N, C-alpha and C positions, 0 to 999 in steps of 0.2 A: 503493500500500499504506501502510495506517494506520500511525504510529510505533509504537504499542503492539504491533501484530502483526509488525512489523519486530524490535523488540525482543525480542519473546518467540521469535522465531524464531533471533534471532542467540544468545541465552541457551542455547535447544536444543542448536544445534550445539556450542556452546563445553562444554556438560555432559556430551555424548557425547565428545568430544574428552579431557576430563579423563577420563572412565569409562575408554575403550579405551585410552590411553596407559598409564595405571595397571596395567590387566589384562592388558597384553603385555608389561610390563616396561621399557618405555622409560624411565623415569625413574631407573634404577639408573645407577651412575656409570659403568658398561662395558656394552656390548650383548652380550646373551646369555653373560655369562661369559666374554668374550673379552678381550683387550688393547685392544679398540677402543672408541672412544666412537661413539656413535650416528653423526654425521656421517662419522666414519673409516671404519665398518660399511659405510655405503653407498656411499662411493667404493670399497671392495673389492668388494662385490659389483658394481658396474658394471665395473671394470676385468676381474675374473674371468669376466663372461658377456658381454664385447665382443672383438673381433679387435683388439687394441692400438689403443685410444682415445687420442685426445690430451686432455690437460687442457682444451684451447678446447671440445672436444665435449662434456665433462663440464660444463664451466660453461652452455653452453647449453640442454644437455636437463635438467640438474637444476635450472636458475634459479639458479644460486651465483654470490656475487662472484668473479671470479679472483683476487684477492688472498688471498680466504679459502681458496679450494681452493688455491691455491700453497703456502701454510702447510701446510695438512693433508697435501700431497703429501711436504713437505719432511721433514716428521715420520715419516710412513710409511716414506721411503726411508732416513731415519738409523736406524730399527728394524730396517732389512733386510726390508722386506715388500713393497716396490714397487721396480723398476728402470725407468730410462729410457733410451730408445734413439731417436737421431735418425731421423726418416723418411726411407726412402730415396726416397720420391715427392715430398716438400717438405722439403728440409732446415730450414724456418723452424718446422718441427714437431716436437715430441718424442711419442714412442709410448711407453704406460704398460704395462707387463707386471707380473704376481705373481713375486716370487721363489719359491723352493723353500719356505721360511719362510713365506711370504706364501699360498701356496697351501695349506700344511697348516693355518693358522690359519683360512684361508678355510672350506676343509673342514669344520673343526669347528665353526665358526660355524653353517655351511647347515644341519648335521645337528642343532644344536642346535635351531636355529629351527624345523625340521621335526617335532622330537620336540615341542618346546613346543605348535605349534600342533595335532598330533595328540593330545596329552594335553588342550587345550582343547575340542577336538571331541568328544572320548571322554566328557566330561560330559554331552553332548546325545544325546537318543535322533536316529536315522537320518533322521525327519522334520523335527525340529528344526535338525540340520544343514544338510539341503537348504533349510531356509527363510533360514538364516543366510547361505550361500553365495549364494542369490539375492538378497537384500537388499543384500551387498556389493556384487554385482555392479550393482544397482540405484545405489547410490551412487556408483560408479565412472562410471557412464554419465552421472548427471545432472551430475556436477562435472565430467567429460571433454568432454561434448557441445560441438560447435562452435556458435559463436554464430548461425548462419545457421539459420532457421527450417525449411528445406525438406529435413526428414530423409525418407529413403524411406519408403514404405508398402507394402503388399501386400494383395490381397482374397483371401481362401479360403472355401470353404463351411463352413457351421456344422458343430460338433462337440458331442458331448453336454456339456451344460452350459453352453454359450454363451447360452440364451435365459434361463437363470436370472440370467446376470451383466447381460444387455442389460436385462431388466425392473427389476433392481435399480438400475442405473446411470441410464437414463432416468427414473425413478421421482425419486429423488435431484436430479438435475438440473433439471427441470421443477417440482420443489416449491420448488428455492432460487432458479430464475431468474423463474420465473412464480407462485409460490405456489400451485401446482396440489396438491389434495388426495389421500387415498389411492385415491379412485374411478378416478384416473388410473391407478395401479398395478394395480387390479382390471382395468381395460380392457386394458392390457397383457398381462397374464396370460390373460386370454381368448383374445385374439389369438393370441398365442404357444399355448396349448394346442391351440386348433384346427389350427394350422400342423403341429404334430408329430403329431398324432392322424391328419389327413388328408393327410400330404406326400407327394405324386407328383411325382415328378422331370418328368415330362411338361409338368405346368402351372405348379409351385411351384419357389421358389428362396429361397435366403438368400444375402448375402455379408456376411463378417465383414472390417473393414478392421485390419490390425495395424501396429503401428508399435513398432518396438524392442521387440519380445515382446510387447507390451500391444495389449489391444483397443481401438481407436481409433473406432470407428465400424460401423455395421451399417444393411441397408435389407433388405426380404422382398419377394418377390413371389408373390402368390396368385391364383388364380382368382377372377374376379366375375362372370363371364358365359361363354356357348359361345365367345364371340370377343373377351372383354374382360378383361384383368389388371387387376391392382390394385397400386400400389406403397405399402408400409405400413412405418411405425415407421423412418423415416429418422432417424438422429441420428448425431452427430460429438462427441466429446469436446473440451471447450473447449480443452485444452492441444494439440490435433491441429487446431484451426480455423484457416482460413486455406493450408492446405497442398494443398487442391485435394481432401479425400478425400470430401465430399459430392458434388462434381461427379463424380468416378469410380464412387462406388456408384450413382448416378442412372443414368449411362451404363451400367453394368453390368447395369443393370435392363432398362433400354429396349432395348439389343442382345438380352438373352434372350429378352424378351417377343417380338420380332420373329422369333427364331429358333424359338420355341415356336408360331407360328403365331397370335399375338393380333393383332387388327386395332385394337385401342384399348389404351390405358392411362391407368387413371384414379388419384385420389388425392383424400384428404380431409386438409385440414389445418385450420390457425387464422391469423386476420389477424395475429395479434402476431407468429407464428414468421417473422421478416422474412427472415432469412437462408435460412432452407429455400426461402421463395416464390422469393427472388432465384434459387436454381440451379433450380427448376422452369421459370421464366421463359427462363432462359436455355438450357435443352433443350428449349424448343418447347410448352411445357404452355401450353394456353388456360384461362383461368377460366371458368366454365361458370354459376355461381350461387353466392350468398352465402345464409345463414341464421343470424340470432342465436338463440344457445341459452345455457343454464346448465350447465355441467358442470365437475367437477374443483374445484367451490367457487368457481367464478369465471363472469361474464358474457362470453361469447365471440361471436365472429362466425366462423362456420365457413365454409369455402370447399370448393367441388368444382372440380377441375382434370380437364383432359382432354387426351390427346396421340394424333392419329393417325398410325398405324404402318404 
């Protein structure tokens, strides 16, 4: 990643953080007009929503220094909001609960928080509220996603609106990765329009790969002849590559082509699409012939591949 790009992303996150902390009022001296500071309020929230947690658990789950948490708890205890009790299961541990006073303050703070968010949402029409909630969910997933790349994905049939999305994404990706022009979009639109108009479940199919609720790739099966099917428009989102999605899409296409009675499956691609070619070779496709052509604003080498079913 270029240094300038990283710097701009860092500043974008910092700018949003400044905006949001001001918008929800966490810069005020106390949290939600309660007697608690923000850190104290978070501890009260955790104690109220857990079954007799220990200070050790709070330190671990919140990523806070034990000494800092100990000082916060001492202050809450002195003010009569938190009580400590030796754990019956482990005498070395002290369980935390809210006192009646703490429960009353927590209830008021919780209700104020709910009302403040309700007021915030009320400023937006319902469709923008839905967009906001979805965006917040995306932020949470991205920041909390485990480091390993192999996040589960699913394959499903196409739904209304999917093909328009696929045309748009493939056009954008091939333009950025290979410099292909708008005539590629026109070809995708023609293929998609024909697929929708003449769709026959006995001979055609489409698989959409979904990952974390978003489209991550797709492939199509269409009739090319009486006993020949054609695999078309295979693509995988860059962020989802390396997860086996492309292989799964091609495998689904091959299996269904057999089930529909096709004796051969063919496809057309270009030699610069190296990753896709590797998938085809691994699936058993054979290169039949090549031909030079000028399409999508580039000089290319088209390839015809075939698989006996």
